[in-house]
C-alpha positions as CSV (number, residue, x, y, z in Angstrom):
1,M,33.2,14.2,-5.9
2,Q,31.3,18.1,-6.2
3,V,28.2,18.6,-4.6
4,E,26.7,20.0,-7.6
5,L,27.4,16.6,-9.0
6,W,25.7,14.6,-6.6
7,L,22.5,17.0,-6.2
8,L,22.4,16.0,-10.6
9,I,22.6,12.4,-9.9
10,L,19.8,12.2,-7.0
11,S,17.5,14.6,-9.4
12,L,18.1,11.7,-12.1
13,L,17.9,8.8,-9.8
14,F,14.2,10.5,-8.3
15,F,13.2,10.9,-11.8
16,A,13.8,7.8,-13.5
17,S,12.1,6.0,-10.5
18,I,8.9,8.5,-10.3
19,L,8.2,8.2,-14.2
20,T,8.6,4.4,-14.3
21,D,6.2,4.2,-11.9
22,K,3.7,5.0,-14.2
23,L,4.7,2.0,-16.0
24,N,4.9,0.0,-13.1
25,S,1.1,0.7,-12.4
26,R,-0.3,-0.4,-15.7
27,L,1.9,-3.5,-15.9
28,G,0.7,-4.3,-12.1
29,V,4.0,-4.4,-10.5
30,P,4.5,-2.8,-7.5
31,S,6.1,0.6,-7.5
32,L,8.7,-0.4,-4.8
33,M,10.0,-2.4,-6.8
34,S,10.9,0.1,-9.7
35,F,13.0,2.1,-7.1
36,L,14.9,-0.6,-6.3
37,L,15.6,-1.9,-9.5
38,V,16.5,2.0,-10.4
39,G,19.1,1.7,-8.1
40,M,20.6,-1.3,-9.0
41,L,20.6,0.7,-12.8
42,F,23.0,3.4,-11.1
43,G,25.3,1.6,-9.2
44,C,28.1,-0.1,-9.2
45,D,27.5,-2.6,-11.8
46,G,25.2,0.0,-13.8
47,L,26.0,3.4,-14.6
48,G,28.8,3.3,-11.9
49,V,27.2,5.0,-9.2
50,S,29.7,3.9,-6.2
51,F,27.6,4.2,-2.9
52,D,28.5,1.5,-0.1
53,N,28.7,3.7,3.3
54,I,26.5,1.0,5.6
55,R,25.8,3.8,8.2
56,V,24.4,6.2,6.1
57,A,22.5,3.6,4.3
58,E,21.2,2.5,8.0
59,A,20.3,6.2,8.8
60,I,18.1,6.8,5.9
61,G,16.7,3.5,6.2
62,S,15.7,3.8,10.1
63,V,14.7,7.5,9.7
64,G,12.2,6.5,6.6
65,L,10.7,3.5,8.5
66,C,10.4,5.9,10.6
67,V,7.9,8.0,9.3
68,I,6.7,5.2,7.2
69,L,5.4,3.4,10.8
70,F,4.1,7.2,11.9
71,S,1.8,7.7,9.3
72,G,0.9,4.0,8.8
73,G,-0.5,4.4,12.1
74,M,-2.1,7.9,11.7
75,D,-3.7,6.4,8.9
76,T,-5.1,3.5,10.5
77,K,-8.8,4.1,12.3
78,L,-9.2,2.5,15.2
79,S,-13.2,2.1,14.1
80,D,-11.8,-0.4,11.5
81,I,-8.9,-2.7,13.1
82,Q,-11.3,-3.0,16.3
83,P,-13.2,-6.0,15.6
84,V,-9.8,-7.8,14.4
85,V,-7.6,-6.0,16.9
86,R,-6.9,-9.7,18.4
87,E,-6.0,-11.0,15.2
88,G,-3.9,-8.4,14.2
89,V,-1.5,-8.4,17.7
90,L,-1.3,-12.0,17.2
91,L,0.3,-11.8,13.8
92,S,2.5,-9.2,14.4
93,T,3.7,-10.9,17.8
94,V,3.2,-14.4,18.1
95,G,3.4,-14.9,13.7
96,V,6.6,-13.0,13.4
97,L,8.2,-15.3,16.5
98,L,6.7,-18.7,14.5
99,T,7.8,-17.6,11.5
100,A,11.3,-16.2,12.0
101,A,11.9,-19.7,14.1
102,F,9.8,-21.9,11.4
103,T,12.6,-20.7,9.1
104,G,15.5,-20.2,10.3
105,L,15.1,-24.2,11.5
106,S,14.1,-25.5,7.9
107,I,17.0,-23.3,6.0
108,W,19.7,-24.7,8.6
109,L,18.4,-28.0,8.1
110,L,18.2,-27.8,4.5
111,M,21.6,-26.6,3.5
112,R,22.8,-29.1,5.8
113,W,20.8,-31.3,3.9
114,T,21.8,-30.4,0.7
115,H,25.7,-29.7,1.4
116,A,25.5,-26.4,0.3
117,G,26.5,-24.3,3.2
118,T,27.6,-26.3,5.9
119,A,29.5,-22.8,7.3
120,L,25.8,-21.9,7.9
121,V,25.2,-22.0,11.7
122,L,22.5,-22.4,13.1
123,P,22.3,-18.5,15.2
124,T,23.0,-17.5,11.8
125,A,20.3,-19.0,10.1
126,L,18.2,-17.5,13.1
127,L,19.2,-14.7,12.0
128,M,18.9,-14.1,8.8
129,A,15.5,-15.2,9.4
130,A,14.2,-12.8,11.6
131,T,15.3,-9.9,9.3
132,M,12.7,-11.9,7.0
133,S,10.2,-12.6,9.7
134,S,8.1,-9.4,9.2
135,T,5.2,-7.9,6.7
136,D,7.0,-4.9,4.9
137,S,4.4,-2.5,5.7
138,A,5.8,-0.1,2.9
139,S,4.6,-2.4,0.2
140,V,1.7,-3.5,1.8
141,F,0.2,-0.3,2.6
142,S,1.5,0.8,-1.0
143,I,-0.4,-2.3,-2.9
144,L,-3.5,-2.4,-0.8
145,R,-4.4,1.5,-0.9
146,R,-3.1,1.9,-4.8
147,R,-5.1,-0.9,-5.8
148,K,-8.4,-0.5,-4.1
149,L,-8.6,-3.9,-3.3
150,I,-12.1,-4.7,-1.0
151,L,-11.4,-7.7,0.8
152,K,-14.0,-9.9,2.9
153,H,-13.9,-11.1,6.7
154,N,-12.1,-7.3,7.4
155,L,-8.9,-8.6,5.7
156,R,-7.8,-5.3,5.1
157,P,-7.6,-3.6,8.3
158,M,-6.3,-7.3,9.4
159,L,-3.2,-6.7,6.9
160,E,-2.7,-3.4,7.6
161,L,-2.8,-3.7,11.4
162,E,-0.2,-6.5,10.9
163,S,2.4,-4.8,8.3
164,G,2.1,-1.8,10.9
165,S,3.1,-3.6,13.8
166,N,5.0,-6.5,13.5
167,D,8.0,-4.3,12.4
168,P,9.0,-3.8,15.9
169,M,8.6,-7.5,16.4
170,A,10.9,-8.4,13.6
171,A,13.5,-5.8,15.4
172,V,13.6,-6.6,18.4
173,L,14.1,-10.0,17.1
174,T,17.2,-9.0,14.9
175,T,19.0,-7.1,17.9
176,A,18.6,-10.1,20.0
177,M,20.0,-12.9,17.8
178,I,23.1,-10.0,16.8
179,S,24.0,-10.0,20.4
180,V,23.2,-14.0,20.5
181,I,25.9,-14.2,17.9
182,Q,28.0,-11.7,19.2
183,S,28.3,-13.4,23.1
184,G,29.7,-16.4,21.2
185,G,26.2,-17.9,20.6
186,Q,25.8,-18.9,24.4
187,P,23.1,-16.2,25.8
188,N,21.1,-15.7,29.1
189,A,17.7,-16.9,28.0
190,W,16.0,-15.3,30.9
191,S,18.0,-11.9,30.0
192,L,17.4,-12.1,26.6
193,V,13.4,-12.7,27.0
194,L,13.5,-9.9,29.6
195,M,15.3,-7.7,27.1
196,V,12.3,-8.3,24.4
197,L,9.4,-7.6,27.3
198,M,10.9,-4.6,28.4
199,Q,12.0,-3.2,24.9
200,L,8.0,-3.9,23.9
201,V,6.8,-2.3,27.3
202,I,8.8,0.7,27.4
203,G,8.3,1.3,23.5
204,F,4.2,1.1,23.5
205,L,4.3,3.0,26.6
206,T,6.5,6.1,24.9
207,G,4.2,6.2,22.0
208,F,1.1,6.6,23.2
209,L,2.1,9.0,26.2
210,F,4.0,10.8,23.2
211,G,1.1,10.6,21.2
212,K,-1.1,12.5,24.0
213,F,1.2,14.9,24.1
214,L,1.8,15.9,20.7
215,V,-2.4,16.2,20.6
216,W,-2.5,18.5,23.2
217,L,0.6,20.5,22.0
218,M,-1.2,20.8,18.5
219,N,-4.5,22.1,20.2
220,R,-2.7,24.7,22.2
221,V,0.3,25.9,20.6
222,N,-0.9,29.3,18.3
223,L,1.3,29.6,15.4
224,E,0.9,32.5,13.5
225,N,2.5,30.2,10.4
226,T,0.6,27.0,10.2
227,S,2.6,25.9,7.9
228,L,4.7,25.0,10.4
229,Y,2.2,22.6,12.2
230,P,2.8,19.5,9.8
231,I,6.7,20.3,10.4
232,L,6.1,20.3,14.0
233,V,4.6,16.8,14.0
234,L,7.4,15.5,11.5
235,T,9.6,16.5,14.1
236,S,7.1,14.9,16.7
237,C,8.1,11.8,15.1
238,I,11.4,11.9,14.8
239,F,12.0,12.4,18.3
240,I,9.6,9.8,19.8
241,F,11.8,7.5,17.8
242,S,14.9,8.8,19.4
243,V,13.8,9.6,22.8
244,T,12.5,6.0,23.1
245,F,16.0,4.2,21.6
246,Y,17.6,6.1,24.7
247,A,15.0,4.5,26.8
248,R,15.9,1.3,25.5
249,G,12.4,0.6,24.0
250,N,11.7,-0.4,20.8
251,P,11.3,3.2,18.9
252,F,10.0,1.7,15.6
253,L,6.8,0.4,17.7
254,A,7.0,4.0,19.7
255,V,6.1,5.7,16.4
256,Y,3.7,3.3,15.4
257,I,1.5,3.8,18.4
258,G,2.2,7.7,18.7
259,G,1.1,7.8,14.9
260,L,-1.8,5.4,15.8
261,V,-3.1,7.5,18.9
262,F,-2.3,11.1,17.2
263,G,-4.2,9.5,14.0
264,N,-7.5,9.1,15.6
265,S,-7.5,12.2,17.6
266,R,-9.1,16.2,17.4
267,F,-6.3,18.0,16.5
268,A,-5.4,21.4,14.6
269,H,-4.8,21.8,10.9
270,K,-5.6,18.0,10.5
271,R,-5.6,18.2,7.0
272,S,-2.8,19.9,5.6
273,T,-0.8,17.6,8.0
274,M,-2.0,14.3,6.5
275,N,-1.2,15.7,3.4
276,F,2.1,16.7,4.1
277,L,2.9,13.3,5.8
278,D,1.6,11.2,2.9
279,G,4.0,13.6,0.8
280,I,6.5,12.6,3.3
281,T,6.5,8.9,3.7
282,S,6.0,8.9,-0.7
283,L,9.6,10.9,-0.6
284,A,10.8,8.1,2.7
285,Q,10.0,5.2,0.1
286,L,11.6,6.2,-2.5
287,S,15.1,7.2,-0.8
288,M,14.7,3.9,1.4
289,F,14.7,1.6,-2.3
290,L,17.0,4.3,-4.1
291,I,19.7,3.8,-1.5
292,L,18.8,0.1,-1.0
293,G,19.5,-0.5,-4.6
294,L,22.6,1.8,-4.6
295,L,23.8,-0.1,-1.9
296,V,23.4,-3.8,-3.5
297,A,26.0,-5.3,-6.1
298,P,24.1,-7.2,-8.5
299,H,27.0,-9.2,-9.1
300,E,26.8,-10.8,-5.8
301,L,23.4,-12.2,-6.3
302,L,24.6,-14.6,-8.7
303,D,26.7,-16.1,-7.0
304,V,25.9,-19.7,-5.9
305,R,25.4,-19.7,-2.1
306,V,23.6,-16.7,-2.5
307,L,21.5,-18.1,-5.1
308,T,20.7,-21.4,-3.7
309,L,20.2,-19.8,-0.1
310,G,18.0,-17.1,-1.7
311,A,15.3,-20.0,-3.3
312,I,15.3,-22.2,-0.4
313,A,14.3,-19.8,2.1
314,S,11.5,-17.6,-0.3
315,V,10.1,-21.3,-0.6
316,V,10.2,-21.9,3.1
317,I,8.7,-18.5,3.7
318,F,6.2,-18.3,0.8
319,F,4.9,-22.0,1.2
320,L,5.5,-23.5,4.5
321,S,6.7,-20.9,7.8
322,R,4.2,-17.7,6.6
323,P,1.2,-20.3,5.9
324,L,2.0,-22.4,8.9
325,S,2.0,-19.7,11.7
326,V,-0.8,-17.8,9.8
327,L,-3.0,-21.0,10.4
328,L,-1.7,-21.8,13.9
329,V,-1.9,-18.1,15.2
330,L,-5.3,-17.7,13.7
331,S,-6.8,-21.2,14.6
332,P,-9.0,-20.1,17.6
333,F,-11.0,-17.6,15.1
334,R,-12.9,-19.9,13.7
335,K,-15.3,-16.9,12.2
336,I,-12.3,-16.3,9.9
337,P,-12.5,-19.0,6.9
338,L,-9.7,-21.2,5.4
339,R,-9.7,-19.4,2.2
340,A,-9.4,-15.8,4.2
341,K,-6.6,-17.5,6.1
342,L,-5.0,-18.9,3.2
343,F,-4.7,-15.3,1.5
344,V,-3.2,-13.9,4.9
345,S,-0.2,-16.3,4.6
346,W,0.0,-15.0,0.9
347,V,0.6,-11.3,1.6
348,G,3.9,-11.9,3.5
349,L,5.7,-9.1,1.0
350,K,8.7,-8.1,2.1
351,G,10.5,-4.4,1.1
352,A,12.7,-2.3,3.1
353,S,12.4,-3.1,6.4
354,P,14.0,-6.8,5.9
355,I,17.0,-5.2,4.3
356,L,16.6,-2.3,6.7
357,F,17.2,-5.0,9.6
358,A,19.7,-7.1,7.5
359,I,22.4,-3.8,7.0
360,M,21.9,-3.7,10.7
361,C,24.0,-7.0,10.9
362,L,26.5,-5.2,8.2
363,A,26.9,-2.6,10.7
364,A,27.0,-4.6,13.4
365,E,30.0,-7.1,11.5
366,V,28.7,-10.2,12.4
367,P,29.9,-13.4,10.7
368,N,28.3,-14.0,7.0
369,A,26.6,-10.6,6.9
370,R,26.9,-9.6,3.7
371,L,25.7,-13.5,2.6
372,I,22.4,-12.4,5.0
373,F,22.3,-8.7,3.3
374,N,22.4,-10.9,-0.5
375,V,20.2,-13.3,0.6
376,V,17.4,-11.0,1.9
377,F,18.1,-8.6,-0.9
378,L,17.2,-11.7,-3.7
379,C,14.0,-13.1,-1.3
380,T,13.0,-9.6,-1.2
381,L,13.1,-8.9,-5.2
382,V,11.5,-12.2,-5.5
383,S,8.7,-11.3,-3.1
384,L,7.6,-7.9,-5.2
385,L,7.8,-10.0,-8.2
386,T,5.6,-12.9,-7.0
387,Q,3.4,-11.4,-4.2
388,G,2.9,-8.1,-5.2
389,I,1.9,-8.6,-8.7
390,S,-0.1,-11.9,-8.0
391,L,-2.1,-10.4,-5.0
392,D,-5.6,-9.3,-7.3
393,W,-5.7,-13.0,-8.6
394,V,-4.9,-14.6,-5.3
395,A,-7.9,-12.8,-4.2
396,R,-10.2,-12.9,-6.3
397,K,-9.5,-17.0,-7.2
398,L,-9.9,-17.5,-3.2
399,G,-13.2,-15.5,-3.1
400,V,-12.1,-12.7,-0.9
401,A,-12.3,-10.0,-3.1
402,E,-15.5,-8.3,-3.7
403,N,-16.8,-6.8,-6.8
404,N,-15.3,-2.8,-7.4
405,D,-16.5,-2.0,-10.6
406,F,-18.5,0.5,-9.4
407,Q,-17.0,2.2,-6.6
408,L,-17.2,6.2,-6.4
409,K,-14.1,7.5,-7.4
410,E,-11.7,9.7,-5.3
411,V,-12.2,13.7,-5.6
412,E,-9.4,15.1,-7.6
413,H,-11.0,18.3,-8.9
414,F,-11.9,20.0,-6.0
415,D,-10.6,21.1,-3.0
416,I,-12.5,19.7,-0.2
417,D,-11.9,17.5,2.7
418,L,-14.6,16.1,4.8
419,P,-14.0,16.0,8.5
420,E,-14.1,12.7,9.8
421,E,-17.1,13.5,12.5
422,I,-19.2,14.0,9.3
423,K,-20.4,10.5,8.2
424,S,-21.2,11.8,4.6
425,V,-19.0,10.5,1.7
426,A,-18.0,13.3,-1.3
427,T,-16.9,11.6,-4.7
428,E,-17.3,13.3,-8.4
429,I,-18.9,12.4,-11.4
430,E,-17.7,13.2,-14.8
431,I,-21.0,13.3,-17.0
432,T,-21.0,12.2,-20.4
433,A,-23.0,12.3,-23.9
434,D,-25.0,9.5,-22.9
435,M,-26.1,10.2,-19.5
436,L,-27.7,13.4,-21.0
437,E,-29.5,11.4,-23.7
438,H,-33.3,11.1,-21.5
439,G,-32.8,14.9,-20.2
440,N,-29.8,17.4,-19.9
441,R,-30.9,18.8,-16.4
442,L,-29.5,17.3,-12.7
443,M,-32.3,16.3,-11.8
444,D,-33.1,14.4,-14.9
445,L,-29.9,12.0,-13.5
446,G,-32.3,10.6,-10.7
447,F,-29.8,10.8,-7.9
448,P,-31.0,9.1,-4.6
449,E,-32.0,10.7,-1.4
450,N,-29.9,12.3,0.9
451,T,-27.6,13.0,-1.9
452,L,-26.6,16.8,-2.8
453,A,-24.5,18.0,-6.3
454,I,-23.0,20.9,-4.5
455,M,-21.1,22.1,-7.4
456,V,-19.9,22.1,-11.6
457,R,-16.7,22.0,-13.1
458,R,-17.1,23.4,-16.9
459,G,-13.2,23.7,-18.0
460,Q,-11.8,26.3,-15.7
461,Q,-15.1,27.3,-14.5
462,F,-17.0,26.4,-11.3
463,F,-20.8,27.4,-10.4
464,V,-23.1,25.8,-8.0
465,P,-26.3,24.4,-9.6
466,T,-29.7,23.8,-8.9
467,G,-31.8,20.9,-10.1
468,K,-32.8,23.1,-13.3
469,S,-29.2,23.6,-14.3
470,C,-28.4,22.0,-18.0
471,L,-25.2,20.2,-18.0
472,Q,-22.8,19.2,-20.9
473,A,-20.8,16.5,-22.1
474,K,-17.8,16.4,-19.6
475,D,-19.0,18.3,-16.7
476,T,-17.5,17.1,-13.3
477,L,-19.9,17.0,-10.6
478,L,-19.2,17.0,-6.9
479,V,-21.2,14.7,-5.0
480,I,-22.1,14.5,-1.4
481,T,-24.0,11.9,0.2
482,D,-25.2,9.9,2.9
483,N,-25.9,6.6,1.4
484,K,-22.9,5.6,-0.5
485,E,-24.1,2.1,-1.1
486,T,-27.4,3.5,-3.0
487,L,-25.2,6.0,-4.6
488,Q,-23.1,3.4,-6.2
489,E,-26.3,1.7,-7.0
490,T,-27.7,4.5,-8.6
491,Y,-24.6,5.1,-10.6
492,H,-24.6,1.4,-11.5
493,Q,-27.8,1.8,-13.2
494,L,-27.3,4.7,-15.2
495,E,-24.4,2.7,-16.8
496,E,-26.5,-0.1,-17.4
497,R,-29.3,2.4,-18.8
498,M,-26.9,3.8,-21.0
499,K,-25.4,0.2,-22.2
500,A,-29.0,-0.9,-22.9
501,W,-30.4,2.4,-24.6
502,R,-27.3,2.2,-27.2
503,P,-28.8,-1.4,-28.8
504,G,-32.3,0.1,-28.3
505,F,-30.9,3.2,-30.7
506,L,-29.6,1.8,-33.4
507,D,-32.5,-0.9,-33.7
508,D,-34.4,2.0,-34.2
509,T,-32.5,3.5,-36.5
510,L,-32.2,0.5,-38.5
511,D,-35.9,0.3,-38.8
512,F,-36.4,3.5,-39.6
513,V,-34.3,2.6,-42.7
514,R,-36.1,-0.3,-43.5
515,E,-39.4,2.2,-43.2
516,F,-38.1,4.4,-45.3
517,A,-36.7,2.1,-47.7
518,L,-39.9,0.0,-48.4
519,M,-41.4,3.5,-48.8
520,L,-39.9,4.7,-51.3
521,R,-40.3,1.6,-53.2
522,E,-43.2,1.3,-53.1
523,N,-43.8,4.8,-54.3
524,R,-41.4,3.6,-57.1
525,R,-43.8,1.0,-57.7
526,I,-46.8,3.4,-57.8
527,K,-45.7,5.8,-60.2
528,K,-44.3,2.6,-62.6
529,H,-48.4,1.8,-62.3
530,R,-49.5,5.3,-62.9
531,K,-47.3,5.5,-65.7
532,K,-48.0,2.5,-67.2
533,N,-51.5,3.1,-67.1
534,N,-51.3,6.6,-68.9
535,Q,-49.3,4.8,-71.7
536,K,-52.5,2.2,-72.2
537,A,-54.7,5.4,-72.1
């Protein structure tokens, strides 16, 4: 196929995925779901784009997950995860191991009991479970941050820490089970445990050391072209992944730890680097899910064995193995209520990571690899459609979501970003006509202390206001505050005042109309009476 035709197809794929993303946000469907569906629509059973190169898919998936984990580590603040670091680490290690064990044993027993798949031996069932044992970081980061859920009991940093750090454990279990199957099902238990521990230790140390080195490099190197700094960070991310692989460590753990160390340090050009990596992460997610959608053959998902295994695996993971492992791991932490633990068990979203691990099975050519891939893909679709859509509803029903009706807006129209060392919060407020009914000056809005409106956007013009500056409807204020909660309460009171004023104004208007009508009626009566008296005279 000509290069130009491939470029045309790729551009159409990206256009379709990006445009459907807006629709998904309105329907509450995770954006990653649209990327998969677009890939399937253009695939072999759709418009006929044939793609079956397992090696290329594995390479794209590995690089994409590498960038996603590094960016996720950079976005994770140590100050946020410090109170829940023990819970998050236990969930990402012991929790993943228990989930894989419970899921594999349950699938094996249920398939034997239903006589639907007697050829599915225990090592194959455990391998399938290992690929699906982790929560997908791309899915969790995307849904939690996009929907801006405010969760109680430090659940948000716990979930982000778990989803960002449990992919390495799932990768270790997957590679271990592949080696077990390739060795004929008779592994050396001690060598297997030693391999797992060695991969985790080497991955952690490599990520930590190269993360520190990257901070030193960014603060010491002096590049004339500042646009090269973000590219240097991206190259370092891929370098950490590759070096850790050849050092026989866990490369996914290394890039996450490297991103965690790097993102929580001070270095030059941090803002531009973070923005660049956010864009690259979105591109990586989109590319991964598109390739995975192209790789699957939808007609194979309708096979009876795939549907049976997919249904059993989904039910077992959603309602048995994931909740049981979460409850066991978090049982020592009495401060976390039961409803919060149940919510954590429901946020077991699947995504690109399980499918990538299933592709590793295809690349290793293990028995029933295609069956494993199709089942994992089907479970991922079910997870995104059920857990992804119902996340808000479950959080509200379990009482772990706080009211976020009056959260401050993110800055969109002003190019400003405050350093992390400054505890102030920047937000923007759009002025409406109702806000100006009690005065159109800036001082009439009644902002709390330690809150400063530093700029006004009116159309395409910007100016610095004073307290006496007159505001107009549709103006946008850039506000910086040291007291986020007080400003939220003030904004809430301002909206409530606007709501309370509207019916009062309507009542006053109706009273005025009534009084005016009575006055006209009285004048008419007086004139009629005078006319009658004049006629008598």
